[in-house]
Biotite code that builds the C-alpha atoms (Angstrom):
import biotite.structure as struc

atoms = struc.array([
    struc.Atom([11.973, 0.862, 9.332], chain_id="A", res_id=1, res_name="MET", atom_name="CA", element="C"),
    struc.Atom([9.558, 1.293, 12.222], chain_id="A", res_id=2, res_name="MET", atom_name="CA", element="C"),
    struc.Atom([10.594, 1.864, 15.818], chain_id="A", res_id=3, res_name="LEU", atom_name="CA", element="C"),
    struc.Atom([8.175, 1.249, 18.649], chain_id="A", res_id=4, res_name="LEU", atom_name="CA", element="C"),
    struc.Atom([9.145, 2.427, 22.140], chain_id="A", res_id=5, res_name="SER", atom_name="CA", element="C"),
    struc.Atom([7.175, 1.025, 25.048], chain_id="A", res_id=6, res_name="PHE", atom_name="CA", element="C"),
    struc.Atom([6.707, 2.728, 28.388], chain_id="A", res_id=7, res_name="ALA", atom_name="CA", element="C"),
    struc.Atom([9.375, 2.005, 30.972], chain_id="A", res_id=8, res_name="ALA", atom_name="CA", element="C"),
    struc.Atom([8.397, -0.125, 33.965], chain_id="A", res_id=9, res_name="PHE", atom_name="CA", element="C"),
    struc.Atom([10.095, -1.353, 37.114], chain_id="A", res_id=10, res_name="ARG", atom_name="CA", element="C"),
    struc.Atom([10.973, -4.944, 37.956], chain_id="A", res_id=11, res_name="VAL", atom_name="CA", element="C"),
    struc.Atom([12.290, -4.141, 41.416], chain_id="A", res_id=12, res_name="SER", atom_name="CA", element="C"),
    struc.Atom([13.114, -1.095, 43.506], chain_id="A", res_id=13, res_name="ALA", atom_name="CA", element="C"),
    struc.Atom([15.462, 1.186, 41.601], chain_id="A", res_id=14, res_name="GLY", atom_name="CA", element="C"),
    struc.Atom([15.521, -0.873, 38.384], chain_id="A", res_id=15, res_name="TRP", atom_name="CA", element="C"),
    struc.Atom([13.909, 0.482, 35.228], chain_id="A", res_id=16, res_name="THR", atom_name="CA", element="C"),
    struc.Atom([13.181, -1.584, 32.119], chain_id="A", res_id=17, res_name="VAL", atom_name="CA", element="C"),
    struc.Atom([13.008, 0.136, 28.755], chain_id="A", res_id=18, res_name="ARG", atom_name="CA", element="C"),
    struc.Atom([11.909, -2.266, 26.014], chain_id="A", res_id=19, res_name="PRO", atom_name="CA", element="C"),
    struc.Atom([12.099, -1.472, 22.348], chain_id="A", res_id=20, res_name="ARG", atom_name="CA", element="C"),
    struc.Atom([10.892, -3.445, 19.373], chain_id="A", res_id=21, res_name="LEU", atom_name="CA", element="C"),
    struc.Atom([12.214, -2.698, 15.907], chain_id="A", res_id=22, res_name="ILE", atom_name="CA", element="C"),
    struc.Atom([10.857, -4.304, 12.781], chain_id="A", res_id=23, res_name="PHE", atom_name="CA", element="C"),
    struc.Atom([10.867, -3.586, 9.085], chain_id="A", res_id=24, res_name="ILE", atom_name="CA", element="C"),
    struc.Atom([7.298, -3.248, 7.848], chain_id="A", res_id=25, res_name="SER", atom_name="CA", element="C"),
    struc.Atom([6.312, -5.792, 5.227], chain_id="A", res_id=26, res_name="GLY", atom_name="CA", element="C"),
    struc.Atom([9.378, -7.948, 5.811], chain_id="A", res_id=27, res_name="CYS", atom_name="CA", element="C"),
    struc.Atom([10.200, -10.868, 8.070], chain_id="A", res_id=28, res_name="ALA", atom_name="CA", element="C"),
    struc.Atom([13.086, -9.023, 9.687], chain_id="A", res_id=29, res_name="SER", atom_name="CA", element="C"),
    struc.Atom([12.465, -8.187, 13.313], chain_id="A", res_id=30, res_name="MET", atom_name="CA", element="C"),
    struc.Atom([14.735, -7.144, 16.170], chain_id="A", res_id=31, res_name="HIS", atom_name="CA", element="C"),
    struc.Atom([13.865, -6.423, 19.778], chain_id="A", res_id=32, res_name="ALA", atom_name="CA", element="C"),
    struc.Atom([15.873, -5.097, 22.703], chain_id="A", res_id=33, res_name="MET", atom_name="CA", element="C"),
    struc.Atom([15.373, -4.490, 26.398], chain_id="A", res_id=34, res_name="VAL", atom_name="CA", element="C"),
    struc.Atom([17.659, -2.205, 28.360], chain_id="A", res_id=35, res_name="TYR", atom_name="CA", element="C"),
    struc.Atom([17.871, -2.264, 32.167], chain_id="A", res_id=36, res_name="ILE", atom_name="CA", element="C"),
    struc.Atom([19.047, 0.884, 33.946], chain_id="A", res_id=37, res_name="HIS", atom_name="CA", element="C"),
    struc.Atom([19.620, 1.544, 37.625], chain_id="A", res_id=38, res_name="ASP", atom_name="CA", element="C"),
    struc.Atom([18.250, 4.584, 39.413], chain_id="A", res_id=39, res_name="LYS", atom_name="CA", element="C"),
    struc.Atom([21.315, 6.580, 38.352], chain_id="A", res_id=40, res_name="GLN", atom_name="CA", element="C"),
    struc.Atom([20.412, 5.643, 34.751], chain_id="A", res_id=41, res_name="ASN", atom_name="CA", element="C"),
    struc.Atom([23.509, 3.452, 34.329], chain_id="A", res_id=42, res_name="HIS", atom_name="CA", element="C"),
    struc.Atom([23.180, 0.525, 31.967], chain_id="A", res_id=43, res_name="HIS", atom_name="CA", element="C"),
    struc.Atom([23.026, -2.674, 34.012], chain_id="A", res_id=44, res_name="VAL", atom_name="CA", element="C"),
    struc.Atom([21.812, -5.480, 31.766], chain_id="A", res_id=45, res_name="TRP", atom_name="CA", element="C"),
    struc.Atom([20.280, -5.978, 28.341], chain_id="A", res_id=46, res_name="SER", atom_name="CA", element="C"),
    struc.Atom([18.632, -8.644, 26.254], chain_id="A", res_id=47, res_name="VAL", atom_name="CA", element="C"),
    struc.Atom([18.457, -8.675, 22.486], chain_id="A", res_id=48, res_name="TYR", atom_name="CA", element="C"),
    struc.Atom([16.266, -10.773, 20.196], chain_id="A", res_id=49, res_name="MET", atom_name="CA", element="C"),
    struc.Atom([17.127, -11.219, 16.517], chain_id="A", res_id=50, res_name="ASN", atom_name="CA", element="C"),
    struc.Atom([14.852, -12.027, 13.579], chain_id="A", res_id=51, res_name="GLU", atom_name="CA", element="C"),
    struc.Atom([15.099, -15.741, 14.354], chain_id="A", res_id=52, res_name="SER", atom_name="CA", element="C"),
    struc.Atom([13.677, -15.103, 17.846], chain_id="A", res_id=53, res_name="PHE", atom_name="CA", element="C"),
    struc.Atom([17.016, -16.010, 19.469], chain_id="A", res_id=54, res_name="HIS", atom_name="CA", element="C"),
    struc.Atom([17.749, -14.190, 22.723], chain_id="A", res_id=55, res_name="PHE", atom_name="CA", element="C"),
    struc.Atom([21.203, -12.791, 23.473], chain_id="A", res_id=56, res_name="ILE", atom_name="CA", element="C"),
    struc.Atom([21.899, -11.266, 26.867], chain_id="A", res_id=57, res_name="THR", atom_name="CA", element="C"),
    struc.Atom([24.674, -8.940, 27.911], chain_id="A", res_id=58, res_name="GLY", atom_name="CA", element="C"),
    struc.Atom([25.789, -6.438, 30.515], chain_id="A", res_id=59, res_name="GLY", atom_name="CA", element="C"),
    struc.Atom([25.965, -6.879, 34.274], chain_id="A", res_id=60, res_name="GLY", atom_name="CA", element="C"),
    struc.Atom([23.724, -9.903, 34.444], chain_id="A", res_id=61, res_name="GLY", atom_name="CA", element="C"),
    struc.Atom([24.847, -10.840, 37.937], chain_id="A", res_id=62, res_name="SER", atom_name="CA", element="C"),
    struc.Atom([23.048, -7.812, 39.315], chain_id="A", res_id=63, res_name="MET", atom_name="CA", element="C"),
    struc.Atom([19.657, -9.328, 38.427], chain_id="A", res_id=64, res_name="LEU", atom_name="CA", element="C"),
    struc.Atom([18.129, -12.531, 39.716], chain_id="A", res_id=65, res_name="THR", atom_name="CA", element="C"),
    struc.Atom([17.276, -15.364, 37.360], chain_id="A", res_id=66, res_name="ASN", atom_name="CA", element="C"),
    struc.Atom([13.594, -14.747, 37.982], chain_id="A", res_id=67, res_name="ILE", atom_name="CA", element="C"),
    struc.Atom([13.935, -11.103, 36.981], chain_id="A", res_id=68, res_name="GLN", atom_name="CA", element="C"),
    struc.Atom([15.771, -12.088, 33.809], chain_id="A", res_id=69, res_name="ARG", atom_name="CA", element="C"),
    struc.Atom([13.125, -14.653, 32.920], chain_id="A", res_id=70, res_name="CYS", atom_name="CA", element="C"),
    struc.Atom([10.324, -12.148, 33.451], chain_id="A", res_id=71, res_name="VAL", atom_name="CA", element="C"),
    struc.Atom([12.002, -9.614, 31.173], chain_id="A", res_id=72, res_name="ILE", atom_name="CA", element="C"),
    struc.Atom([12.704, -12.129, 28.411], chain_id="A", res_id=73, res_name="ILE", atom_name="CA", element="C"),
    struc.Atom([9.161, -13.460, 28.659], chain_id="A", res_id=74, res_name="TYR", atom_name="CA", element="C"),
    struc.Atom([7.689, -9.956, 28.332], chain_id="A", res_id=75, res_name="LEU", atom_name="CA", element="C"),
    struc.Atom([9.941, -9.222, 25.386], chain_id="A", res_id=76, res_name="LEU", atom_name="CA", element="C"),
    struc.Atom([8.825, -12.418, 23.682], chain_id="A", res_id=77, res_name="GLY", atom_name="CA", element="C"),
    struc.Atom([5.152, -11.565, 24.219], chain_id="A", res_id=78, res_name="VAL", atom_name="CA", element="C"),
    struc.Atom([5.599, -8.095, 22.753], chain_id="A", res_id=79, res_name="VAL", atom_name="CA", element="C"),
    struc.Atom([7.535, -9.401, 19.740], chain_id="A", res_id=80, res_name="ALA", atom_name="CA", element="C"),
    struc.Atom([5.036, -12.185, 19.086], chain_id="A", res_id=81, res_name="PHE", atom_name="CA", element="C"),
    struc.Atom([2.057, -9.826, 19.357], chain_id="A", res_id=82, res_name="THR", atom_name="CA", element="C"),
    struc.Atom([3.446, -7.239, 16.957], chain_id="A", res_id=83, res_name="VAL", atom_name="CA", element="C"),
    struc.Atom([4.819, -9.850, 14.576], chain_id="A", res_id=84, res_name="GLY", atom_name="CA", element="C"),
    struc.Atom([1.520, -11.690, 14.460], chain_id="A", res_id=85, res_name="ALA", atom_name="CA", element="C"),
    struc.Atom([-0.293, -8.425, 13.814], chain_id="A", res_id=86, res_name="GLY", atom_name="CA", element="C"),
    struc.Atom([2.006, -7.584, 10.938], chain_id="A", res_id=87, res_name="ALA", atom_name="CA", element="C"),
    struc.Atom([1.631, -10.992, 9.295], chain_id="A", res_id=88, res_name="SER", atom_name="CA", element="C"),
    struc.Atom([-2.127, -11.041, 9.837], chain_id="A", res_id=89, res_name="ALA", atom_name="CA", element="C"),
    struc.Atom([-2.505, -7.743, 8.008], chain_id="A", res_id=90, res_name="ALA", atom_name="CA", element="C"),
    struc.Atom([-2.305, -9.637, 4.716], chain_id="A", res_id=91, res_name="GLY", atom_name="CA", element="C"),
    struc.Atom([-2.534, -8.007, 1.281], chain_id="A", res_id=92, res_name="PRO", atom_name="CA", element="C"),
    struc.Atom([-3.194, -4.281, 0.935], chain_id="A", res_id=93, res_name="VAL", atom_name="CA", element="C"),
    struc.Atom([-6.633, -3.615, -0.570], chain_id="A", res_id=94, res_name="ARG", atom_name="CA", element="C"),
    struc.Atom([-8.371, -0.643, -2.132], chain_id="A", res_id=95, res_name="ALA", atom_name="CA", element="C"),
    struc.Atom([-11.714, -0.010, -3.811], chain_id="A", res_id=96, res_name="VAL", atom_name="CA", element="C"),
    struc.Atom([-13.450, 2.549, -6.000], chain_id="A", res_id=97, res_name="ALA", atom_name="CA", element="C"),
    struc.Atom([-17.154, 3.207, -6.544], chain_id="A", res_id=98, res_name="VAL", atom_name="CA", element="C"),
    struc.Atom([-17.596, 4.081, -10.220], chain_id="A", res_id=99, res_name="ILE", atom_name="CA", element="C"),
    struc.Atom([-20.235, 6.529, -11.467], chain_id="A", res_id=100, res_name="SER", atom_name="CA", element="C"),
    struc.Atom([-20.989, 7.984, -14.877], chain_id="A", res_id=101, res_name="GLY", atom_name="CA", element="C"),
    struc.Atom([-19.483, 11.343, -15.714], chain_id="A", res_id=102, res_name="CYS", atom_name="CA", element="C"),
    struc.Atom([-22.576, 12.481, -17.631], chain_id="A", res_id=103, res_name="ASN", atom_name="CA", element="C"),
    struc.Atom([-24.913, 9.478, -17.412], chain_id="A", res_id=104, res_name="ASP", atom_name="CA", element="C"),
    struc.Atom([-26.479, 8.454, -14.099], chain_id="A", res_id=105, res_name="ASP", atom_name="CA", element="C"),
    struc.Atom([-27.187, 4.963, -15.461], chain_id="A", res_id=106, res_name="HIS", atom_name="CA", element="C"),
    struc.Atom([-23.478, 4.142, -15.522], chain_id="A", res_id=107, res_name="VAL", atom_name="CA", element="C"),
    struc.Atom([-22.283, 2.491, -12.320], chain_id="A", res_id=108, res_name="GLU", atom_name="CA", element="C"),
    struc.Atom([-19.735, -0.021, -11.187], chain_id="A", res_id=109, res_name="GLY", atom_name="CA", element="C"),
    struc.Atom([-16.865, -0.810, -8.883], chain_id="A", res_id=110, res_name="SER", atom_name="CA", element="C"),
    struc.Atom([-13.139, -1.478, -8.926], chain_id="A", res_id=111, res_name="ALA", atom_name="CA", element="C"),
    struc.Atom([-11.079, -3.576, -6.537], chain_id="A", res_id=112, res_name="LYS", atom_name="CA", element="C"),
    struc.Atom([-7.311, -3.491, -6.072], chain_id="A", res_id=113, res_name="PHE", atom_name="CA", element="C"),
    struc.Atom([-5.246, -6.041, -4.179], chain_id="A", res_id=114, res_name="ILE", atom_name="CA", element="C"),
    struc.Atom([-1.512, -5.602, -3.668], chain_id="A", res_id=115, res_name="GLU", atom_name="CA", element="C"),
    struc.Atom([0.645, -8.661, -3.080], chain_id="A", res_id=116, res_name="ARG", atom_name="CA", element="C"),
    struc.Atom([4.341, -9.428, -3.306], chain_id="A", res_id=117, res_name="GLN", atom_name="CA", element="C"),
    struc.Atom([6.019, -11.740, -5.798], chain_id="A", res_id=118, res_name="SER", atom_name="CA", element="C"),
    struc.Atom([8.715, -14.181, -4.732], chain_id="A", res_id=119, res_name="LYS", atom_name="CA", element="C"),
    struc.Atom([11.246, -11.599, -5.910], chain_id="A", res_id=120, res_name="GLU", atom_name="CA", element="C"),
    struc.Atom([9.701, -8.954, -3.652], chain_id="A", res_id=121, res_name="GLY", atom_name="CA", element="C"),
    struc.Atom([8.071, -6.995, -6.492], chain_id="A", res_id=122, res_name="VAL", atom_name="CA", element="C"),
    struc.Atom([4.705, -5.504, -5.541], chain_id="A", res_id=123, res_name="LYS", atom_name="CA", element="C"),
    struc.Atom([1.930, -6.792, -7.792], chain_id="A", res_id=124, res_name="ILE", atom_name="CA", element="C"),
    struc.Atom([-1.502, -5.161, -7.924], chain_id="A", res_id=125, res_name="VAL", atom_name="CA", element="C"),
    struc.Atom([-4.484, -7.196, -9.117], chain_id="A", res_id=126, res_name="ASP", atom_name="CA", element="C"),
    struc.Atom([-7.171, -4.967, -10.646], chain_id="A", res_id=127, res_name="VAL", atom_name="CA", element="C"),
    struc.Atom([-10.806, -6.078, -11.066], chain_id="A", res_id=128, res_name="SER", atom_name="CA", element="C"),
    struc.Atom([-13.425, -3.771, -12.578], chain_id="A", res_id=129, res_name="ILE", atom_name="CA", element="C"),
    struc.Atom([-17.136, -4.351, -13.133], chain_id="A", res_id=130, res_name="ASN", atom_name="CA", element="C"),
    struc.Atom([-19.316, -1.740, -14.801], chain_id="A", res_id=131, res_name="VAL", atom_name="CA", element="C"),
    struc.Atom([-22.845, -1.404, -16.179], chain_id="A", res_id=132, res_name="ARG", atom_name="CA", element="C"),
    struc.Atom([-24.522, 1.147, -18.445], chain_id="A", res_id=133, res_name="GLY", atom_name="CA", element="C"),
    struc.Atom([-21.754, 1.815, -20.968], chain_id="A", res_id=134, res_name="LEU", atom_name="CA", element="C"),
    struc.Atom([-22.065, 1.515, -24.731], chain_id="A", res_id=135, res_name="ASN", atom_name="CA", element="C"),
    struc.Atom([-21.008, -1.881, -26.124], chain_id="A", res_id=136, res_name="PRO", atom_name="CA", element="C"),
    struc.Atom([-17.406, -2.207, -27.271], chain_id="A", res_id=137, res_name="GLY", atom_name="CA", element="C"),
    struc.Atom([-13.926, -1.571, -25.932], chain_id="A", res_id=138, res_name="MET", atom_name="CA", element="C"),
    struc.Atom([-13.280, 1.273, -23.515], chain_id="A", res_id=139, res_name="HIS", atom_name="CA", element="C"),
    struc.Atom([-9.971, 2.692, -22.333], chain_id="A", res_id=140, res_name="ALA", atom_name="CA", element="C"),
    struc.Atom([-9.176, 2.365, -18.622], chain_id="A", res_id=141, res_name="VAL", atom_name="CA", element="C"),
    struc.Atom([-6.552, 4.355, -16.749], chain_id="A", res_id=142, res_name="HIS", atom_name="CA", element="C"),
    struc.Atom([-5.607, 5.356, -13.221], chain_id="A", res_id=143, res_name="ILE", atom_name="CA", element="C"),
    struc.Atom([-5.586, 9.138, -13.054], chain_id="A", res_id=144, res_name="HIS", atom_name="CA", element="C"),
    struc.Atom([-3.417, 11.322, -10.876], chain_id="A", res_id=145, res_name="GLU", atom_name="CA", element="C"),
    struc.Atom([-5.997, 12.990, -8.603], chain_id="A", res_id=146, res_name="THR", atom_name="CA", element="C"),
    struc.Atom([-8.715, 11.486, -6.410], chain_id="A", res_id=147, res_name="GLY", atom_name="CA", element="C"),
    struc.Atom([-11.526, 13.745, -7.579], chain_id="A", res_id=148, res_name="ASN", atom_name="CA", element="C"),
    struc.Atom([-14.461, 12.949, -9.879], chain_id="A", res_id=149, res_name="CYS", atom_name="CA", element="C"),
    struc.Atom([-16.484, 16.168, -9.507], chain_id="A", res_id=150, res_name="THR", atom_name="CA", element="C"),
    struc.Atom([-16.429, 16.737, -12.400], chain_id="A", res_id=151, res_name="PRO", atom_name="CA", element="C"),
    struc.Atom([-14.496, 13.882, -14.016], chain_id="A", res_id=152, res_name="CYS", atom_name="CA", element="C"),
    struc.Atom([-11.992, 16.313, -15.512], chain_id="A", res_id=153, res_name="SER", atom_name="CA", element="C"),
    struc.Atom([-10.760, 17.000, -11.962], chain_id="A", res_id=154, res_name="GLU", atom_name="CA", element="C"),
    struc.Atom([-9.113, 13.562, -11.963], chain_id="A", res_id=155, res_name="ALA", atom_name="CA", element="C"),
    struc.Atom([-6.575, 15.342, -14.218], chain_id="A", res_id=156, res_name="LYS", atom_name="CA", element="C"),
    struc.Atom([-3.976, 13.414, -16.220], chain_id="A", res_id=157, res_name="GLY", atom_name="CA", element="C"),
    struc.Atom([-2.774, 9.833, -16.097], chain_id="A", res_id=158, res_name="HIS", atom_name="CA", element="C"),
    struc.Atom([-0.993, 8.736, -12.937], chain_id="A", res_id=159, res_name="PHE", atom_name="CA", element="C"),
    struc.Atom([2.715, 9.120, -13.683], chain_id="A", res_id=160, res_name="ASP", atom_name="CA", element="C"),
    struc.Atom([4.758, 10.243, -10.644], chain_id="A", res_id=161, res_name="PRO", atom_name="CA", element="C"),
    struc.Atom([8.487, 10.715, -10.568], chain_id="A", res_id=162, res_name="GLY", atom_name="CA", element="C"),
    struc.Atom([11.075, 13.221, -11.738], chain_id="A", res_id=163, res_name="PRO", atom_name="CA", element="C"),
    struc.Atom([10.304, 12.486, -15.415], chain_id="A", res_id=164, res_name="HIS", atom_name="CA", element="C"),
    struc.Atom([6.556, 11.939, -15.113], chain_id="A", res_id=165, res_name="GLY", atom_name="CA", element="C"),
    struc.Atom([4.402, 13.257, -17.969], chain_id="A", res_id=166, res_name="PHE", atom_name="CA", element="C"),
    struc.Atom([0.690, 13.009, -17.191], chain_id="A", res_id=167, res_name="THR", atom_name="CA", element="C"),
    struc.Atom([-0.737, 14.259, -20.500], chain_id="A", res_id=168, res_name="SER", atom_name="CA", element="C"),
    struc.Atom([-3.332, 11.599, -21.497], chain_id="A", res_id=169, res_name="PRO", atom_name="CA", element="C"),
    struc.Atom([-2.269, 11.381, -25.141], chain_id="A", res_id=170, res_name="ASP", atom_name="CA", element="C"),
    struc.Atom([1.393, 12.161, -24.516], chain_id="A", res_id=171, res_name="GLY", atom_name="CA", element="C"),
    struc.Atom([3.870, 9.538, -23.292], chain_id="A", res_id=172, res_name="ASN", atom_name="CA", element="C"),
    struc.Atom([1.127, 6.953, -23.769], chain_id="A", res_id=173, res_name="HIS", atom_name="CA", element="C"),
    struc.Atom([1.044, 3.983, -23.026], chain_id="A", res_id=174, res_name="PRO", atom_name="CA", element="C"),
    struc.Atom([4.057, 4.512, -20.790], chain_id="A", res_id=175, res_name="PHE", atom_name="CA", element="C"),
    struc.Atom([2.277, 6.212, -17.879], chain_id="A", res_id=176, res_name="HIS", atom_name="CA", element="C"),
    struc.Atom([2.396, 4.218, -14.661], chain_id="A", res_id=177, res_name="LEU", atom_name="CA", element="C"),
    struc.Atom([-1.399, 4.368, -14.468], chain_id="A", res_id=178, res_name="GLY", atom_name="CA", element="C"),
    struc.Atom([-2.069, 2.991, -17.948], chain_id="A", res_id=179, res_name="ASP", atom_name="CA", element="C"),
    struc.Atom([-4.155, -0.192, -18.042], chain_id="A", res_id=180, res_name="LEU", atom_name="CA", element="C"),
    struc.Atom([-5.760, -2.275, -20.812], chain_id="A", res_id=181, res_name="VAL", atom_name="CA", element="C"),
    struc.Atom([-9.211, -1.844, -22.379], chain_id="A", res_id=182, res_name="ASN", atom_name="CA", element="C"),
    struc.Atom([-12.374, -3.145, -20.777], chain_id="A", res_id=183, res_name="ILE", atom_name="CA", element="C"),
    struc.Atom([-14.842, -4.979, -23.029], chain_id="A", res_id=184, res_name="LYS", atom_name="CA", element="C"),
    struc.Atom([-18.531, -4.092, -22.638], chain_id="A", res_id=185, res_name="VAL", atom_name="CA", element="C"),
    struc.Atom([-21.149, -6.503, -24.003], chain_id="A", res_id=186, res_name="ASN", atom_name="CA", element="C"),
    struc.Atom([-24.421, -5.758, -25.795], chain_id="A", res_id=187, res_name="GLU", atom_name="CA", element="C"),
    struc.Atom([-26.212, -5.455, -22.444], chain_id="A", res_id=188, res_name="SER", atom_name="CA", element="C"),
    struc.Atom([-23.875, -2.679, -21.351], chain_id="A", res_id=189, res_name="GLY", atom_name="CA", element="C"),
    struc.Atom([-22.018, -4.781, -18.796], chain_id="A", res_id=190, res_name="ALA", atom_name="CA", element="C"),
    struc.Atom([-18.253, -5.038, -18.749], chain_id="A", res_id=191, res_name="GLY", atom_name="CA", element="C"),
    struc.Atom([-15.611, -6.755, -16.658], chain_id="A", res_id=192, res_name="ALA", atom_name="CA", element="C"),
    struc.Atom([-11.851, -6.441, -16.541], chain_id="A", res_id=193, res_name="LEU", atom_name="CA", element="C"),
    struc.Atom([-9.325, -8.479, -14.586], chain_id="A", res_id=194, res_name="HIS", atom_name="CA", element="C"),
    struc.Atom([-5.722, -7.432, -15.054], chain_id="A", res_id=195, res_name="THR", atom_name="CA", element="C"),
    struc.Atom([-2.421, -7.079, -13.223], chain_id="A", res_id=196, res_name="VAL", atom_name="CA", element="C"),
    struc.Atom([0.044, -4.209, -12.958], chain_id="A", res_id=197, res_name="THR", atom_name="CA", element="C"),
    struc.Atom([3.438, -3.742, -11.337], chain_id="A", res_id=198, res_name="THR", atom_name="CA", element="C"),
    struc.Atom([3.574, -0.059, -12.249], chain_id="A", res_id=199, res_name="ARG", atom_name="CA", element="C"),
    struc.Atom([1.816, 1.188, -9.097], chain_id="A", res_id=200, res_name="VAL", atom_name="CA", element="C"),
    struc.Atom([1.490, 0.264, -5.425], chain_id="A", res_id=201, res_name="THR", atom_name="CA", element="C"),
    struc.Atom([-1.177, 0.638, -2.774], chain_id="A", res_id=202, res_name="LEU", atom_name="CA", element="C"),
    struc.Atom([1.325, 0.670, 0.074], chain_id="A", res_id=203, res_name="SER", atom_name="CA", element="C"),
    struc.Atom([3.465, 3.761, 0.791], chain_id="A", res_id=204, res_name="PRO", atom_name="CA", element="C"),
    struc.Atom([6.301, 4.506, -1.600], chain_id="A", res_id=205, res_name="GLY", atom_name="CA", element="C"),
    struc.Atom([7.210, 6.490, -4.703], chain_id="A", res_id=206, res_name="PRO", atom_name="CA", element="C"),
    struc.Atom([4.656, 4.603, -6.848], chain_id="A", res_id=207, res_name="LEU", atom_name="CA", element="C"),
    struc.Atom([1.795, 4.681, -4.339], chain_id="A", res_id=208, res_name="SER", atom_name="CA", element="C"),
    struc.Atom([-1.661, 5.671, -5.550], chain_id="A", res_id=209, res_name="LEU", atom_name="CA", element="C"),
    struc.Atom([-2.188, 7.293, -2.165], chain_id="A", res_id=210, res_name="PHE", atom_name="CA", element="C"),
    struc.Atom([-0.006, 10.358, -2.463], chain_id="A", res_id=211, res_name="ASP", atom_name="CA", element="C"),
    struc.Atom([-1.055, 13.808, -1.261], chain_id="A", res_id=212, res_name="ALA", atom_name="CA", element="C"),
    struc.Atom([-4.010, 14.154, -3.667], chain_id="A", res_id=213, res_name="ASP", atom_name="CA", element="C"),
    struc.Atom([-4.926, 10.485, -4.144], chain_id="A", res_id=214, res_name="GLY", atom_name="CA", element="C"),
    struc.Atom([-5.967, 8.917, -7.443], chain_id="A", res_id=215, res_name="SER", atom_name="CA", element="C"),
    struc.Atom([-9.013, 7.841, -9.445], chain_id="A", res_id=216, res_name="ALA", atom_name="CA", element="C"),
    struc.Atom([-9.967, 5.173, -11.977], chain_id="A", res_id=217, res_name="ILE", atom_name="CA", element="C"),
    struc.Atom([-11.331, 6.509, -15.278], chain_id="A", res_id=218, res_name="ILE", atom_name="CA", element="C"),
    struc.Atom([-13.209, 4.628, -18.008], chain_id="A", res_id=219, res_name="ILE", atom_name="CA", element="C"),
    struc.Atom([-13.310, 6.427, -21.356], chain_id="A", res_id=220, res_name="HIS", atom_name="CA", element="C"),
    struc.Atom([-15.935, 6.523, -24.084], chain_id="A", res_id=221, res_name="THR", atom_name="CA", element="C"),
    struc.Atom([-13.642, 5.034, -26.744], chain_id="A", res_id=222, res_name="ASN", atom_name="CA", element="C"),
    struc.Atom([-11.025, 2.289, -26.906], chain_id="A", res_id=223, res_name="PRO", atom_name="CA", element="C"),
    struc.Atom([-7.375, 2.916, -26.107], chain_id="A", res_id=224, res_name="ASP", atom_name="CA", element="C"),
    struc.Atom([-5.298, 2.563, -29.275], chain_id="A", res_id=225, res_name="THR", atom_name="CA", element="C"),
    struc.Atom([-2.118, 2.810, -27.143], chain_id="A", res_id=226, res_name="TYR", atom_name="CA", element="C"),
    struc.Atom([-1.045, 5.694, -29.396], chain_id="A", res_id=227, res_name="CYS", atom_name="CA", element="C"),
    struc.Atom([1.220, 3.850, -31.876], chain_id="A", res_id=228, res_name="PRO", atom_name="CA", element="C"),
    struc.Atom([1.800, 7.090, -33.802], chain_id="A", res_id=229, res_name="GLU", atom_name="CA", element="C"),
    struc.Atom([2.608, 9.163, -30.754], chain_id="A", res_id=230, res_name="GLY", atom_name="CA", element="C"),
    struc.Atom([0.580, 11.973, -29.241], chain_id="A", res_id=231, res_name="ALA", atom_name="CA", element="C"),
    struc.Atom([-2.534, 11.987, -31.442], chain_id="A", res_id=232, res_name="VAL", atom_name="CA", element="C"),
    struc.Atom([-5.584, 13.641, -29.871], chain_id="A", res_id=233, res_name="THR", atom_name="CA", element="C"),
    struc.Atom([-7.977, 11.001, -28.506], chain_id="A", res_id=234, res_name="GLY", atom_name="CA", element="C"),
    struc.Atom([-5.636, 8.052, -29.045], chain_id="A", res_id=235, res_name="CYS", atom_name="CA", element="C"),
    struc.Atom([-5.845, 7.128, -25.351], chain_id="A", res_id=236, res_name="ALA", atom_name="CA", element="C"),
    struc.Atom([-9.640, 6.820, -25.327], chain_id="A", res_id=237, res_name="GLY", atom_name="CA", element="C"),
    struc.Atom([-11.032, 10.298, -25.718], chain_id="A", res_id=238, res_name="GLY", atom_name="CA", element="C"),
    struc.Atom([-13.742, 11.671, -23.433], chain_id="A", res_id=239, res_name="ALA", atom_name="CA", element="C"),
    struc.Atom([-14.342, 10.367, -19.928], chain_id="A", res_id=240, res_name="ARG", atom_name="CA", element="C"),
    struc.Atom([-17.396, 8.160, -19.414], chain_id="A", res_id=241, res_name="ALA", atom_name="CA", element="C"),
    struc.Atom([-17.031, 7.076, -15.770], chain_id="A", res_id=242, res_name="ALA", atom_name="CA", element="C"),
    struc.Atom([-14.916, 7.802, -12.723], chain_id="A", res_id=243, res_name="CYS", atom_name="CA", element="C"),
    struc.Atom([-14.284, 6.401, -9.246], chain_id="A", res_id=244, res_name="GLY", atom_name="CA", element="C"),
    struc.Atom([-12.091, 7.691, -6.431], chain_id="A", res_id=245, res_name="ILE", atom_name="CA", element="C"),
    struc.Atom([-9.692, 5.002, -5.173], chain_id="A", res_id=246, res_name="ILE", atom_name="CA", element="C"),
    struc.Atom([-9.746, 4.527, -1.406], chain_id="A", res_id=247, res_name="THR", atom_name="CA", element="C"),
    struc.Atom([-7.927, 2.143, 0.927], chain_id="A", res_id=248, res_name="LEU", atom_name="CA", element="C"),
    struc.Atom([-10.021, -0.524, 2.638], chain_id="A", res_id=249, res_name="GLN", atom_name="CA", element="C"),
])
């Protein structure tokens, strides 16, 4: 929940207006309130707006003129509309990564992430990756737990936050939250991947890629076998071929 407090202002001598707008980020729920206090700081009158933009007034309304009430309600409506419109206009959360080779300067590419909500309120992240310069074939792709590619080993293990997280690349695989599917690279060295995950988020929360040390996208030299026999060395793709730090747009 987010609380925005606006500076108090006066509508007439001795009367102070203190508006507040409360809304829940990412949701349609919005509430707004204005409190009127006299110069002794006693509550005189108030107006409340619910999520349906219905105004409810209360308190000692007779102590204010109709014009004063209308001005206050109008200002409250303007504030609510402005903030609400800004929240809805924000649209999907987006992130990008510039991909470079770990040991080969000819490898380059990019990754795009778009977070949206399903009808059930589940956060869905669309992942699109384009890369050039890799050897033909299938290559493992994972989100790693640290936003550092210098060197690529500094991206550390697979993204897997939580009290029971286990980031070892070949251990707990393919159950890490950052595990994705293979990318296919053609004979010209170009590859593209378009996939969807609900295991991570771009927005704040326990599954966010933007924790204290960020995250990175890693493309490996070999395909991901998804480790059907458990923690076998290299089963998740082996050495790291390319890396990109994920950043919010």
